[in-house]
Each structure stands twice: as C-alpha cells, then as structure tokens.
C-alpha positions as CSV (number, residue, x, y, z in Angstrom):
1,X,102.0,-7.9,140.6
2,X,100.0,-5.7,138.3
3,X,98.6,-8.7,136.6
4,X,97.3,-10.1,139.9
5,X,95.5,-6.8,140.7
6,X,94.0,-6.8,137.2
7,X,92.8,-10.4,137.6
8,X,91.3,-9.7,141.0
9,X,89.6,-6.6,139.6
10,X,88.0,-8.5,136.7
11,X,86.8,-11.3,139.0
12,X,85.2,-8.7,141.4
13,X,83.6,-6.9,138.4
14,X,81.9,-10.1,137.4
15,X,81.2,-11.5,140.9
16,X,79.6,-8.4,142.5
17,X,76.7,-8.1,140.0
18,X,76.1,-11.9,140.1
19,X,75.9,-11.8,143.9
20,X,73.6,-8.8,143.7
21,X,71.2,-10.6,141.3
22,X,71.4,-13.8,143.3
23,X,70.5,-11.9,146.6
24,X,67.7,-10.1,144.8
25,X,66.1,-13.3,143.5
26,X,66.4,-14.9,146.9
27,X,65.0,-11.9,148.8
28,X,62.2,-11.2,146.3
29,X,60.0,-14.2,146.2
30,X,57.6,-13.8,143.3
31,X,55.4,-16.7,144.5
32,X,55.0,-15.4,148.1
33,X,51.6,-16.0,149.5
34,X,50.2,-14.5,152.7
35,X,49.2,-17.5,154.7
36,X,47.1,-17.2,157.9
37,X,47.3,-13.5,158.0
38,X,45.0,-12.1,160.6
39,X,43.7,-8.5,160.6
40,X,45.2,-6.2,163.2
41,X,42.7,-5.2,165.9
42,X,43.3,-2.1,167.9
43,X,41.7,-2.0,171.2
44,X,41.5,1.4,172.7
45,X,40.5,1.8,176.4
46,X,37.1,3.2,176.9
47,X,37.1,6.7,178.1
48,X,35.8,7.4,181.5
49,X,34.8,10.8,182.9
50,X,37.6,10.5,185.5
51,X,40.3,10.1,182.9
52,X,38.8,12.9,180.8
53,X,38.8,15.2,183.9
54,X,42.4,14.4,184.7
55,X,43.3,15.1,181.1
56,X,41.5,18.4,181.1
57,X,43.2,19.4,184.3
58,X,46.6,18.5,182.9
59,X,46.0,20.5,179.8
60,X,44.8,23.5,181.8
61,X,48.0,23.2,184.0
62,X,50.1,23.1,180.8
63,X,48.4,26.2,179.5
64,X,48.7,28.1,182.8
65,X,52.4,27.2,183.4
66,X,54.6,30.3,183.8
67,X,57.6,28.8,185.6
68,X,56.1,29.0,189.0
69,X,53.5,27.0,190.9
70,X,51.0,29.8,190.6
71,X,47.8,28.9,188.7
72,X,48.5,25.1,188.9
73,X,45.8,22.7,190.0
74,X,46.5,19.5,191.9
75,X,45.8,16.4,189.8
76,X,44.0,13.7,191.8
C-alpha cells in the first residue's frame, strides 16, 4: 500500500508541472495578432441647460438635506 502511494506521488510530481507548462503554452500565444481591432468610441450625451439645471438642483438638495423636507426644492 505504501508503494502505491509513493508511485502516485511521483506521477503527480511529474505530471503537475507538465500540465502547467502545457496550459501556459496554449494560453500564451506568442504569435497572436490583433486582427480587425477597432478603436473604442465613447459617445457622451450633449449637455443641455435643462439637464444641468436638474443636476444643480439635485446637488443643492443633497447639500441642504438635514433629515426633513425643509430646504428641499422640487425637481421638475
């Protein structure tokens, strides 16, 4: 029984590094090329005065908040 554990241990000591190297080589492709890669475009919505007013009102409400409705302005 001790010999079978020794044999399994030796096999695993050899197999685990080999599997690790094999997976590294498969995952790390040295000849990888970026084909048909397009630049990322970020389109931000254009700011309108209405949105800016609502944001300013919201920020003022946050600053004036004291746990009650006093000092709060209705957002339209």
